[in-house]
C-alpha positions as CSV (number, residue, x, y, z in Angstrom):
1,X,-32.2,-22.0,-34.1
2,X,-31.9,-21.8,-30.3
3,X,-29.2,-19.5,-28.7
4,X,-26.8,-20.7,-26.0
5,X,-28.0,-20.2,-22.4
6,X,-27.0,-16.7,-21.2
7,X,-25.7,-15.9,-17.8
8,X,-27.8,-14.2,-15.5
9,X,-26.5,-11.4,-13.1
10,X,-27.1,-11.8,-9.5
11,X,-25.2,-9.2,-7.5
12,X,-21.7,-9.5,-8.1
13,X,-21.9,-13.1,-9.3
14,X,-22.7,-14.2,-12.8
15,X,-25.2,-17.5,-12.5
16,X,-25.8,-19.6,-15.6
17,X,-29.3,-19.3,-16.9
18,X,-29.7,-23.3,-16.3
19,X,-29.5,-22.7,-12.7
20,X,-33.2,-21.5,-12.2
21,X,-35.3,-21.2,-10.3
22,X,-32.9,-19.8,-7.3
23,X,-33.3,-20.2,-3.7
24,X,-31.6,-17.7,-1.6
25,X,-31.3,-18.6,2.4
26,X,-29.8,-16.2,4.6
27,X,-26.7,-17.3,6.7
28,X,-27.6,-16.1,10.2
29,X,-26.7,-17.2,13.8
30,X,-27.8,-15.3,16.9
31,X,-29.3,-12.4,14.9
32,X,-25.8,-12.1,13.2
33,X,-26.1,-11.9,9.5
34,X,-23.2,-13.6,7.8
35,X,-24.1,-13.7,4.1
36,X,-26.3,-15.6,1.7
37,X,-26.4,-19.2,0.4
38,X,-27.7,-19.3,-3.2
39,X,-28.8,-22.7,-4.6
40,X,-30.0,-23.2,-8.2
41,X,-32.3,-25.5,-9.7
42,X,-32.4,-27.0,-13.1
43,X,-35.7,-25.7,-13.9
44,X,-37.5,-27.8,-11.3
45,X,-39.2,-26.0,-8.6
46,X,-38.0,-26.3,-5.0
47,X,-40.4,-28.5,-2.8
48,X,-41.0,-27.6,0.9
49,X,-38.6,-30.4,1.9
50,X,-36.0,-28.9,-0.3
51,X,-36.5,-25.4,1.5
52,X,-36.4,-27.1,5.0
53,X,-33.3,-29.1,3.8
54,X,-31.8,-25.7,2.8
55,X,-32.5,-23.9,5.9
56,X,-31.0,-26.5,8.0
57,X,-27.9,-26.5,5.9
58,X,-27.5,-22.8,5.9
59,X,-27.6,-23.1,9.8
60,X,-24.6,-25.4,9.7
61,X,-22.8,-23.3,7.2
62,X,-23.4,-20.4,9.5
63,X,-22.1,-22.0,12.4
64,X,-18.9,-23.1,10.4
65,X,-18.2,-19.7,9.3
66,X,-18.6,-18.3,13.0
67,X,-16.1,-21.1,14.2
68,X,-13.6,-20.3,11.5
69,X,-13.8,-16.4,12.4
70,X,-13.4,-17.3,16.3
71,X,-10.4,-19.7,15.1
72,X,-8.6,-16.9,13.1
73,X,-9.2,-14.2,15.9
74,X,-7.8,-16.7,18.6
75,X,-4.8,-17.5,16.1
76,X,-4.1,-13.7,15.6
77,X,-4.4,-13.1,19.3
78,X,-2.1,-16.1,20.2
79,X,0.4,-14.6,17.4
80,X,0.2,-11.2,19.0
81,X,0.9,-12.3,22.3
82,X,4.0,-14.4,21.2
83,X,5.4,-11.3,19.5
84,X,4.6,-9.2,22.5
85,X,6.6,-11.9,24.8
86,X,9.3,-11.8,22.4
87,X,9.7,-8.0,22.4
88,X,9.7,-8.1,26.1
89,X,12.5,-10.6,26.3
90,X,14.6,-8.7,23.7
91,X,13.9,-5.4,25.8
92,X,15.2,-7.2,28.8
93,X,18.4,-8.2,27.0
94,X,18.8,-4.5,25.9
95,X,18.2,-3.2,29.4
96,X,20.9,-5.9,30.7
97,X,23.3,-4.8,28.2
98,X,23.0,-1.2,28.8
99,X,23.5,-1.6,32.4
100,X,26.9,-3.1,31.8
101,X,27.7,-0.1,29.5
102,X,30.7,1.9,30.7
103,X,30.2,5.2,28.4
104,X,27.7,6.6,25.9
105,X,29.7,4.9,22.9
106,X,29.2,1.4,24.5
107,X,25.5,2.1,25.2
108,X,24.9,3.6,21.5
109,X,26.4,0.3,20.1
110,X,23.9,-1.7,22.3
111,X,20.9,0.3,20.9
112,X,22.0,0.5,17.6
113,X,22.7,-3.3,17.2
114,X,19.9,-4.8,19.3
115,X,17.5,-1.9,18.8
116,X,18.0,-2.9,15.0
117,X,17.2,-6.6,15.6
118,X,14.3,-6.0,17.8
119,X,12.4,-4.1,15.0
120,X,14.0,-5.8,11.9
121,X,15.4,-2.6,10.8
122,X,17.8,-2.3,7.7
123,X,20.0,0.0,9.8
124,X,20.5,2.0,12.9
125,X,22.2,5.3,13.9
126,X,23.0,6.8,17.1
127,X,24.3,10.4,17.6
128,X,25.4,12.5,20.5
129,X,25.0,16.0,20.9
130,X,28.0,18.2,21.5
131,X,28.0,21.6,23.1
132,X,28.8,23.1,20.0
133,X,25.3,22.2,18.5
134,X,26.7,19.6,16.4
135,X,25.7,15.6,16.5
136,X,28.4,13.1,16.3
137,X,27.6,9.6,14.9
138,X,28.9,7.3,17.8
139,X,27.3,4.2,16.8
140,X,26.1,2.6,13.4
141,X,24.7,-0.7,12.4
142,X,23.8,-2.1,9.1
143,X,25.3,0.7,7.0
144,X,28.4,0.9,4.9
145,X,31.3,3.2,6.2
146,X,31.2,5.1,2.9
147,X,27.7,6.0,3.6
148,X,28.1,7.0,7.2
149,X,31.4,8.6,7.1
150,X,30.3,11.9,5.3
151,X,27.6,12.4,8.3
152,X,29.9,11.6,11.1
153,X,29.3,15.0,12.4
154,X,26.6,17.5,11.5
155,X,24.9,20.5,12.6
156,X,21.8,20.3,14.8
157,X,20.3,22.6,12.6
158,X,20.7,20.0,9.4
159,X,17.3,19.3,7.5
160,X,17.4,15.8,8.5
161,X,15.3,13.5,11.0
162,X,18.2,12.9,13.3
163,X,18.7,16.6,13.8
164,X,15.0,17.6,13.8
165,X,14.4,14.9,16.7
166,X,17.2,16.2,18.7
167,X,16.4,20.0,18.1
168,X,12.7,19.8,19.2
169,X,13.0,16.6,21.5
170,X,10.3,14.8,19.7
171,X,10.0,11.6,17.9
172,X,9.6,11.5,14.0
173,X,7.9,8.7,12.1
174,X,8.2,8.7,8.2
175,X,6.4,5.7,6.8
176,X,7.4,6.0,3.0
177,X,10.4,7.7,1.2
178,X,7.8,10.3,0.0
179,X,7.3,11.6,3.5
180,X,11.0,11.8,3.8
181,X,11.6,13.6,0.6
182,X,8.4,16.0,1.5
183,X,10.2,17.2,4.6
184,X,14.0,16.6,4.3
185,X,17.1,16.9,2.2
186,X,18.3,13.7,0.5
187,X,21.0,11.9,2.5
188,X,23.8,11.7,0.1
189,X,22.9,7.8,-0.6
190,X,19.4,6.6,-0.8
191,X,20.2,3.5,0.8
192,X,20.1,5.4,3.8
193,X,16.7,6.2,3.4
194,X,15.2,2.9,2.3
195,X,11.3,3.1,2.3
196,X,10.6,4.1,6.0
197,X,12.5,6.0,8.9
198,X,12.2,6.8,12.3
199,X,14.2,9.1,14.6
200,X,13.8,9.6,18.3
201,X,15.7,11.9,20.7
202,X,17.8,10.4,23.5
203,X,16.7,12.6,26.3
204,X,16.3,12.6,30.2
205,X,14.4,15.0,32.5
206,X,14.2,17.6,29.4
207,X,18.0,17.2,28.6
208,X,18.7,15.9,25.2
209,X,22.1,14.1,25.0
210,X,21.4,12.9,21.2
211,X,19.3,10.9,18.8
212,X,18.8,7.5,17.3
213,X,17.5,6.8,13.9
214,X,16.5,3.6,12.2
215,X,15.6,2.7,8.4
216,X,13.4,-0.1,7.3
217,X,13.6,-1.9,3.8
218,X,9.7,-1.4,3.1
219,X,7.0,1.0,3.7
220,X,5.8,0.6,7.4
221,X,3.0,1.8,9.5
222,X,4.4,2.6,12.9
223,X,1.9,0.9,15.0
224,X,1.5,1.5,18.8
225,X,3.8,-1.7,19.6
226,X,6.6,-0.2,17.5
227,X,6.6,3.1,19.0
228,X,6.2,1.9,22.6
229,X,9.2,-0.4,22.1
230,X,11.3,2.2,20.6
231,X,10.4,4.8,23.3
232,X,11.1,2.3,26.0
233,X,14.6,1.3,24.5
234,X,15.5,4.9,24.0
235,X,14.6,5.8,27.5
236,X,17.0,3.2,28.6
237,X,19.5,4.7,26.3
238,X,19.2,8.0,27.8
239,X,19.5,6.7,31.4
240,X,23.0,5.1,30.5
241,X,23.8,8.4,28.8
242,X,23.1,10.5,31.9
243,X,25.0,8.0,34.1
244,X,28.1,8.5,32.3
245,X,27.6,12.2,32.0
246,X,27.2,12.4,35.7
247,X,30.6,10.4,35.9
248,X,32.4,12.5,33.6
249,X,31.2,15.5,35.7
């Protein structure tokens, strides 16, 4: 009785025992190692001609792999450039709208609406700091009134990111609900937390005028582009708040 051919383990790949002998040809180009091409025979030895053909084939496969990598890198770079251009365009729109804002409430509405769209956030909230050390929500976008109303005005010492950002004049980045719960109290409704949050102080020259918070419907790594975009937008909002404060003085 003859047994069925058993597969032969080769690295992470199981090769049928009928593919024997094996010819392994390195995929290299300009001293760059890309992998290995494996050719299996049917119990017939590879001739010198077979080996030469395999080497030529491996060179062409390596060239194709390099070209594909270059294509993928170029495509990614082009997509990133397009995203950067779109963000700059939207930032300019925010700047133009803030220039037309006549008071902090108008400026806050611009930042909440257009800032949310800029980063595809689930919601955005803008607060203004009062002399009695309370923060008042003066603009919100993407949240139900029933969620926002209990937090229309709260203490600067409250254990929430919006208060921390204003109190310490530092941005806060929370990429997951676990990060939120480890540091802050729940906000009355989990829909306000979603899966990621950030909060930034609205400040100019060391003077804090309030804070802005955004939530995102999914875990998020706040990359440099996200952070620089938000910081730039909030800086423009702070300038509008400062101008309004001077006008009232």
